[in-house]
N, C-alpha and C positions, 0 to 999 in steps of 0.2 A: 784236788787242791792239796797243797803241802804246807804245813806250818813249821817254820824253822824252830828247832828245839830251843826252849828257854826264851822265846821271843813271841811277840805278837804279830810278826810278819808272816803273811800267808801268800804263797806263790801259786800261780796257776801251773802246777807241775805234778809229776808222778815220780816217786822214788824209784831208782834203778840200781843195779849192782854198782858198788863203789868203783870209781875210776881213779887212776893215779893222779897225784898232785905234783906240781913242780916244786913245792916248798912245804914240806910237812910241818915245819916249825911256824908257819904262817897262821895256823889254825889253833884257836883256844878251845880245847875239848874235842877236837876232831871235826870232821866235816861229813856231809851227805851229798851224794850225787843224785841229781834230778834231771828229767827231760821236761822242758817247758811245753805246755799245751796251749798257751796263749802268749802274746807279747808282754814283756815287762820293760820298764824303764830303769836305767842304771846310770851311774856317773863314773867316768874314767878320768883320772888326772895324770898328766905326764910330768915326770920328775927330772928329765934330762939326765937320767942315770944317777949321777951323784954318788954319794957314799953307799947307797944301796946296791948300785951296780958293781962296786968293787968287792962286795961280800956276797952278793946274790946275783949270779950271772943272768938269771931269767929277767932281771929288771933292765939290763943293758940294751940300748938300741930299740926299745919298745915303741918310743914315740907315742902318739895318741892311739896307737893300735895295739897296746899291750893287752894281756889276757886277764887282768885283775880289775874288778869293778866293784863299786860301792852299791849296795842295794838297801832296801828298807828306808827308814826315816833318816834323811841326810840334811835336815834343816838345822845346820850348825854353823858357827863361825869358822873361819879358816883354821884357827888353832885347835878348836874342838874336833874338827874333821881330821886334821893331821894326827892328833892324839888317838882318836878312836879307830882310825884306820892304820895306825902305826907306820906312818910314812917316813922314810929315811931322810927326806930333804924337802925344800920348798918346791912347789909345783909351778910349771910354766904354762900349761895349757889345761883347759877344762873341756871335756867332751861329754855330751849327753849321748847315751846309747840306748837303742831299742833292741832288746834281744828277742829273736823271733821264735815262733813255735818250732819244736823239733831240736832246738839248741840244747846241748847237754852241758851242764855246769856243776861244779862243786860249790856248795854253799855252807856257810857257818859263820862263826864269830872270829874276828881278827885276834891273834895272840899279841901279847906285849912284846914289841920289838923296837929297836932303835931308841930306847929310852922313853917310849910312849906306853900308855896303859892298854891300848887296844880295846876290844869289846864291840867295835862296830861290825855290822853285818857286811859280808863280802861274798862275791861270786868269782870263781875262776872259770873262764871259758875252757871247755874241753874239746868239743867238736860240734859240728852241725853248721847251720847258716851263720855267717859272720854277722855280728851286730851292725845295725845301721848307725853310723856315727855322725854327730853334728857338733863340730868344734864351736865353742862359744867364744865370742870376743867380749869377755866380761871380767870383772874383778871380784874376787871373793872378799867379803867383809872380814876385817880383823877385829870387829867390835860386836858386842851384843847389847841389846836394849830390852825394854819392856813395852809391850803394846798397851 
C-alpha cells in the first residue's frame, strides 16, 4: 500500500523509480511514480482542448482518452472540482475509469494553474494496461448544499 504524501489517500500500489511526466508544472511539490497492485477508480473529464490545448500540447485532442485522472476524494461541486484540479476550461464529458493492476502512474497534488488553486489529487497514466473507461451521460452539479 502507498499513501500519497500529505494526504489521507492510500493506493494499492508500490513505489517504483520516478518516470518522466508530460507536464512538470502540473505538480504541486512534485510527484511519485507507483505501480498499481489492485484496481482503483478515477475520474477523467474531457475539456475539448480549449485554452489549455493552446499552451499545453498534451491536452490537445485527448478526448475522453487523455492521460490525466482525478483520484482520491472527488465529492465536490463542478466549480470546486475545476479549481482543485486546475482545469483550463469547461468540461464536456465525464468518464469513470478503472485503472488495472500493473498500471504505472505518476501521482501527487495538482499545482495552481489557469487561475485555480489546485491541490486536488491526480494521476498521470504512464504505461501498462489502459484504464477501462465508462463515459457518463450525466451533469455535474454547480451547487452545494448541506445534508
